[in-house]
C-alpha positions as CSV (number, residue, x, y, z in Angstrom):
1,X,95.4,-118.6,69.0
2,X,91.7,-118.3,68.1
3,X,90.2,-117.6,64.7
4,X,86.5,-117.4,64.0
5,X,85.3,-118.8,60.7
6,X,81.8,-118.3,59.4
7,X,80.6,-120.0,56.1
8,X,77.3,-118.3,55.1
9,X,75.1,-120.2,52.8
10,X,71.4,-120.1,51.7
11,X,70.1,-122.6,54.3
12,X,72.6,-122.3,57.1
13,X,75.5,-120.3,58.5
14,X,78.1,-122.7,59.7
15,X,80.5,-121.4,62.4
16,X,83.7,-122.9,63.6
17,X,85.9,-121.4,66.3
18,X,89.5,-122.5,65.7
19,X,91.6,-122.7,68.9
20,X,95.2,-123.8,68.4
21,X,95.2,-125.3,71.9
22,X,92.6,-127.9,70.9
23,X,92.5,-130.7,68.4
24,X,90.4,-129.6,65.4
25,X,87.7,-132.1,66.2
26,X,87.3,-130.4,69.6
27,X,86.8,-126.9,68.2
28,X,83.4,-125.3,69.1
29,X,81.0,-125.2,66.2
30,X,77.5,-124.0,65.4
31,X,75.1,-124.7,62.5
32,X,72.4,-122.0,62.5
33,X,69.8,-120.6,60.1
34,X,71.4,-118.4,57.5
35,X,70.8,-114.6,57.7
36,X,68.7,-114.7,54.5
37,X,66.5,-117.4,56.1
38,X,66.2,-115.3,59.2
39,X,64.9,-112.3,57.3
40,X,62.6,-114.6,55.3
41,X,61.0,-115.9,58.5
42,X,60.6,-112.4,59.9
43,X,59.0,-111.0,56.8
44,X,56.6,-114.0,56.4
45,X,55.5,-113.5,60.0
46,X,54.7,-109.8,59.2
47,X,52.5,-110.6,56.1
48,X,49.4,-111.4,58.1
49,X,49.6,-108.2,60.1
50,X,50.1,-106.1,56.9
51,X,52.6,-104.0,58.8
52,X,54.7,-101.6,56.6
53,X,58.3,-102.7,56.4
54,X,61.5,-100.7,56.4
55,X,64.8,-102.4,55.4
56,X,68.1,-100.8,56.3
57,X,71.6,-102.1,56.6
58,X,73.7,-103.7,53.8
59,X,73.5,-105.8,50.7
60,X,73.1,-109.5,51.8
61,X,72.4,-112.8,50.3
62,X,69.1,-112.8,48.4
63,X,67.1,-115.9,47.6
64,X,64.7,-116.5,50.5
65,X,65.0,-113.0,51.9
66,X,64.4,-111.4,48.5
67,X,61.4,-113.7,47.7
68,X,59.7,-112.7,51.0
69,X,60.3,-109.0,50.5
70,X,58.9,-109.2,46.9
71,X,55.9,-111.1,48.2
72,X,55.2,-108.4,50.7
73,X,55.3,-105.8,48.0
74,X,53.0,-107.8,45.8
75,X,50.6,-108.1,48.7
76,X,50.3,-104.3,48.8
77,X,52.2,-103.9,52.0
78,X,54.2,-100.7,52.0
79,X,57.9,-101.6,51.7
80,X,60.7,-99.1,52.1
81,X,64.4,-99.9,51.6
82,X,67.6,-97.8,51.8
83,X,69.7,-97.9,48.7
84,X,72.4,-100.1,50.3
85,X,69.8,-102.6,51.5
86,X,67.9,-102.6,48.2
87,X,71.0,-103.9,46.3
88,X,70.1,-107.2,48.0
89,X,67.3,-107.5,45.4
90,X,69.1,-105.9,42.4
91,X,72.1,-103.7,41.9
92,X,70.0,-101.6,39.5
93,X,67.7,-99.7,41.9
94,X,65.2,-98.7,39.3
95,X,64.3,-102.4,38.9
96,X,63.8,-102.6,42.7
97,X,61.3,-99.7,42.5
98,X,59.5,-101.4,39.6
99,X,58.5,-104.1,42.2
100,X,56.6,-101.4,44.1
101,X,59.3,-100.8,46.7
102,X,60.2,-97.2,47.7
103,X,63.9,-96.4,48.0
104,X,64.5,-93.9,50.8
105,X,67.5,-92.0,52.0
106,X,69.2,-92.5,55.3
107,X,67.8,-89.1,56.3
108,X,64.2,-90.4,55.9
109,X,64.6,-93.4,58.1
110,X,64.0,-91.6,61.4
111,X,60.7,-90.2,60.2
112,X,59.4,-93.6,59.2
113,X,60.3,-95.4,62.4
114,X,57.0,-94.9,64.2
115,X,55.1,-96.3,61.2
116,X,57.0,-99.4,60.2
117,X,58.7,-102.6,61.4
118,X,62.4,-102.1,60.8
119,X,64.6,-105.0,59.7
120,X,68.4,-104.6,59.3
121,X,69.9,-106.6,56.5
122,X,73.4,-108.0,56.8
123,X,75.2,-111.3,56.2
124,X,77.6,-111.1,59.1
125,X,76.4,-110.2,62.5
126,X,79.5,-110.4,64.7
127,X,77.7,-109.0,67.8
128,X,75.0,-111.8,67.6
129,X,77.6,-114.5,67.1
130,X,79.8,-113.2,69.9
131,X,76.9,-113.0,72.3
132,X,75.9,-116.6,71.5
133,X,79.4,-117.8,72.4
134,X,79.5,-115.6,75.5
135,X,76.3,-117.2,76.7
136,X,78.2,-120.4,76.8
137,X,81.2,-118.9,78.6
138,X,83.4,-118.5,75.5
139,X,84.9,-115.1,74.8
140,X,85.7,-113.8,71.3
141,X,87.6,-110.8,72.6
142,X,91.0,-112.4,71.8
143,X,90.6,-113.4,68.2
144,X,93.7,-113.4,65.9
145,X,91.5,-113.1,62.8
146,X,87.9,-113.6,61.5
147,X,87.2,-115.3,58.2
148,X,83.8,-115.1,56.5
149,X,82.6,-116.8,53.2
150,X,79.6,-115.7,51.1
151,X,78.6,-116.2,47.5
152,X,79.1,-113.0,45.4
153,X,77.9,-112.6,41.8
154,X,79.7,-109.3,41.7
155,X,78.2,-106.0,40.5
156,X,77.8,-106.6,36.8
157,X,77.4,-103.4,34.6
158,X,73.9,-102.7,33.3
159,X,73.1,-105.1,30.4
160,X,75.8,-107.6,31.3
161,X,74.7,-111.1,32.5
162,X,75.6,-111.6,36.2
163,X,76.3,-115.2,35.4
164,X,78.8,-114.3,32.7
165,X,80.3,-111.5,34.9
166,X,80.9,-113.9,37.7
167,X,82.6,-116.4,35.5
168,X,84.9,-113.7,34.0
169,X,85.8,-112.9,37.6
170,X,86.6,-116.6,38.3
171,X,88.7,-116.8,35.2
172,X,90.7,-113.7,36.3
173,X,91.3,-115.0,39.8
174,X,92.5,-118.4,38.5
175,X,94.8,-116.9,35.9
176,X,96.2,-114.5,38.5
177,X,97.0,-117.2,41.0
178,X,96.1,-120.8,40.3
179,X,94.9,-121.6,43.8
180,X,91.6,-122.1,45.6
181,X,92.9,-119.5,48.1
182,X,93.0,-116.9,45.3
183,X,89.3,-116.4,46.1
184,X,90.1,-115.1,49.6
185,X,91.0,-111.5,50.5
186,X,92.0,-109.4,53.4
187,X,89.2,-106.8,53.9
188,X,91.4,-104.0,52.5
189,X,92.1,-105.9,49.2
190,X,88.6,-106.9,48.0
191,X,88.1,-106.2,44.2
192,X,85.8,-103.2,43.9
193,X,83.1,-105.1,41.9
194,X,82.7,-107.8,44.6
195,X,80.0,-105.8,46.5
196,X,78.7,-108.5,48.7
197,X,82.2,-109.3,50.0
198,X,82.6,-105.6,50.7
199,X,79.2,-105.5,52.5
200,X,80.4,-108.2,54.8
201,X,83.3,-105.9,55.8
202,X,80.9,-103.0,56.2
203,X,78.5,-104.9,58.4
204,X,81.3,-106.2,60.6
205,X,82.0,-102.7,61.8
206,X,85.1,-101.9,63.8
207,X,87.0,-105.1,64.7
208,X,90.1,-105.6,66.8
209,X,91.5,-108.2,64.4
210,X,92.0,-108.7,60.6
211,X,89.0,-109.8,58.6
212,X,89.3,-112.3,55.7
213,X,86.5,-112.8,53.2
214,X,86.1,-115.6,50.6
215,X,83.8,-117.1,48.1
216,X,81.8,-120.0,49.6
217,X,82.3,-122.7,46.9
218,X,86.1,-122.6,46.8
219,X,86.1,-122.6,50.6
220,X,84.1,-125.8,50.7
221,X,86.2,-127.5,48.0
222,X,89.4,-126.5,49.8
223,X,88.0,-127.7,53.1
224,X,86.9,-131.1,51.6
225,X,90.6,-131.7,50.9
226,X,91.2,-132.2,54.6
227,X,89.3,-135.5,54.5
228,X,92.1,-138.0,55.1
229,X,91.2,-140.1,52.1
230,X,90.8,-137.1,49.8
231,X,94.1,-135.7,51.0
232,X,96.0,-138.7,49.5
233,X,94.7,-138.0,46.0
234,X,97.0,-135.7,44.0
235,X,94.5,-135.5,41.1
236,X,90.7,-135.3,41.8
237,X,87.4,-133.7,41.0
238,X,85.6,-132.1,43.9
239,X,82.0,-131.2,43.5
240,X,80.2,-128.9,46.0
241,X,76.4,-129.4,45.7
242,X,75.0,-126.3,47.4
243,X,71.4,-125.3,47.9
244,X,71.5,-122.8,45.0
245,X,74.7,-123.5,43.2
246,X,76.6,-126.6,42.2
247,X,80.3,-126.1,41.5
248,X,83.0,-128.6,40.6
249,X,86.7,-128.1,40.4
250,X,89.1,-130.5,38.6
251,X,92.4,-130.3,40.6
252,X,95.9,-131.6,40.1
253,X,99.4,-130.9,41.4
254,X,99.6,-128.1,38.7
255,X,96.5,-126.4,40.3
256,X,93.0,-125.9,38.9
257,X,92.6,-127.7,35.6
258,X,88.9,-126.9,35.1
259,X,85.7,-125.7,36.8
260,X,82.0,-125.4,36.1
261,X,79.1,-123.8,38.1
262,X,75.5,-124.5,37.6
263,X,72.2,-123.8,39.4
264,X,71.4,-126.8,41.6
265,X,67.7,-126.4,40.8
266,X,68.4,-126.9,37.1
267,X,70.2,-130.2,37.3
268,X,69.7,-133.8,38.5
269,X,72.2,-136.6,38.9
270,X,72.1,-137.6,35.2
271,X,72.9,-134.1,34.1
272,X,75.5,-133.5,36.8
273,X,77.3,-136.8,35.9
274,X,77.4,-135.7,32.2
275,X,79.0,-132.4,33.2
276,X,81.5,-134.1,35.4
277,X,82.5,-136.6,32.7
278,X,83.0,-133.7,30.3
279,X,85.0,-131.9,32.9
280,X,87.2,-135.0,33.3
281,X,87.8,-135.6,29.6
282,X,88.4,-131.9,28.8
283,X,85.5,-131.5,26.4
284,X,83.3,-129.3,28.6
285,X,82.6,-125.9,27.0
286,X,81.4,-122.7,28.6
287,X,78.2,-122.6,26.5
288,X,77.3,-126.2,27.6
289,X,76.5,-124.8,31.0
290,X,75.7,-121.1,30.3
291,X,73.1,-121.9,27.7
292,X,71.5,-124.3,30.2
293,X,70.9,-121.4,32.6
294,X,74.1,-122.2,34.6
295,X,77.0,-119.9,35.1
296,X,79.5,-121.5,32.8
297,X,82.7,-123.6,32.6
298,X,86.4,-123.0,32.3
299,X,89.0,-125.5,31.1
300,X,92.8,-125.0,31.6
301,X,94.1,-128.4,30.6
302,X,93.5,-130.7,27.6
303,X,94.7,-133.7,29.6
304,X,92.2,-136.4,30.4
305,X,91.2,-137.3,33.9
306,X,90.3,-141.0,34.0
307,X,87.3,-142.2,35.9
308,X,87.2,-145.8,37.1
309,X,90.9,-146.2,38.1
310,X,90.3,-145.7,41.8
311,X,87.8,-146.7,44.4
312,X,85.8,-143.5,43.8
313,X,85.5,-141.1,40.9
314,X,84.4,-137.8,42.4
315,X,84.6,-136.2,45.8
316,X,81.3,-134.7,46.9
317,X,80.4,-132.2,49.6
318,X,77.7,-129.7,50.2
319,X,74.2,-129.6,51.8
320,X,72.5,-131.1,48.6
321,X,75.0,-133.9,48.2
322,X,72.2,-136.4,48.4
323,X,71.6,-135.7,44.7
324,X,74.2,-138.5,44.2
325,X,71.7,-140.9,45.8
326,X,69.3,-140.3,43.0
327,X,69.1,-142.9,40.2
328,X,71.2,-142.0,37.1
329,X,69.7,-142.5,33.7
330,X,73.0,-142.4,31.8
331,X,72.8,-145.3,29.3
332,X,75.5,-147.7,28.3
333,X,77.9,-146.7,31.1
334,X,78.1,-147.0,34.8
335,X,77.2,-144.1,37.1
336,X,80.0,-142.3,38.8
337,X,81.1,-143.5,42.2
338,X,81.0,-140.6,44.6
339,X,83.0,-140.3,47.8
340,X,81.3,-138.1,50.5
341,X,84.1,-136.1,52.1
342,X,84.0,-135.7,55.9
343,X,86.9,-133.4,56.8
344,X,87.7,-133.7,60.5
345,X,84.5,-135.7,60.9
346,X,82.1,-132.9,59.8
347,X,80.9,-132.2,56.3
348,X,78.7,-129.3,57.3
349,X,81.7,-127.1,58.2
350,X,84.0,-128.1,55.3
351,X,83.8,-124.4,54.2
352,X,85.1,-123.3,57.6
353,X,88.2,-125.5,57.3
354,X,88.7,-124.1,53.8
355,X,88.5,-120.6,55.3
356,X,91.0,-121.5,57.9
357,X,93.5,-122.8,55.3
358,X,93.0,-119.8,53.1
359,X,93.6,-117.5,56.0
360,X,96.9,-119.3,56.6
361,X,97.9,-118.5,53.0
362,X,97.1,-114.8,53.0
363,X,98.2,-114.2,56.6
364,X,101.8,-115.6,56.9
365,X,102.1,-114.8,60.6
366,X,99.5,-117.4,61.5
367,X,100.4,-120.0,58.8
368,X,102.7,-122.1,60.8
369,X,100.3,-122.5,63.7
370,X,97.3,-123.3,61.5
371,X,99.3,-125.7,59.4
372,X,100.4,-127.5,62.5
373,X,96.8,-128.0,63.6
374,X,95.5,-129.0,60.2
375,X,98.2,-131.6,59.8
376,X,97.2,-133.0,63.1
377,X,99.9,-135.5,64.1
378,X,100.8,-136.3,60.5
379,X,97.7,-138.4,60.0
380,X,96.1,-136.3,57.3
381,X,98.1,-137.4,54.3
382,X,99.0,-134.7,51.7
383,X,97.8,-131.3,53.0
384,X,95.9,-129.2,50.4
385,X,98.5,-126.5,50.5
386,X,101.1,-129.1,49.3
387,X,98.9,-129.3,46.2
388,X,98.4,-126.0,44.4
389,X,94.8,-126.9,43.8
């Protein structure tokens, strides 16, 4: 049985092909530039030529791609976007037009083709990934499922903070089912306001197997739990330090006890450790993060998680985890001791392992096989699905 997992971040897209005939460590993997970085590079290359640009396709991750597109518009280069592609910049299309970008209908695309360079926006390009594997003699024609993770703010109504909207969504998911896998969906079951998740489905086109989509941070945290040392801890705080967003979950046998999410660019180690301590002792408040330009915080337990009683305090994963190598300026108390999780020997694809575990939870037909692989000869300690968190 084969399952393709793709964790799409800001800097990279991390790809793992699960094959039940192989040990997990022998699965084929790729770490490639993220789709938003690919568009960023293509647009930057076009700036010197002053070539008009046409963007079609779907909503995708912003950040680098959005910055480059906006730079082109500021430079006076004619920029055209279909309405679906334009939501990459903003769900409110009038705000996109205020940037000097012209929104065009699908019926206008053909008439522009001879005058512009056309770039297709999409987070998930199955054809490109499939061709890459095929070039190495590996077929993706017999997949049992595909699982893709992206970060989705959701389509907040006009006038509503997208940061608050996302955190209301996180709260709803946790209250509905206190599990990291509650952030994963079959393609037919995506909440209507999660437009980027839906765009992944739309960009995938017709597939011959089920498609699972999931939020990136819970996928990474779930995947970090397969580190053999982390797996033995029934209570833990796992912090995913991403390129754009830092998210920490406080987990126990009862499930998710608390969570906060901040923008990585707004914090350093000192601030991060302060947030983690407040998450541990139950004093963290939503406004502590939200008013600091972060997304927010949620607490579901008044119990205290004690630091200092084990060999490490916090489990860390993510591409910016080196933040914990910075000097902390917290006075009168020791800095937290991090443990850098390495599930199955590879931190970079922790999210892929989380996607695989979440797929097992929402697709019961494949659960036994996946669980057997992830348990791997019984040497993994307590599996994450044995702990509701």
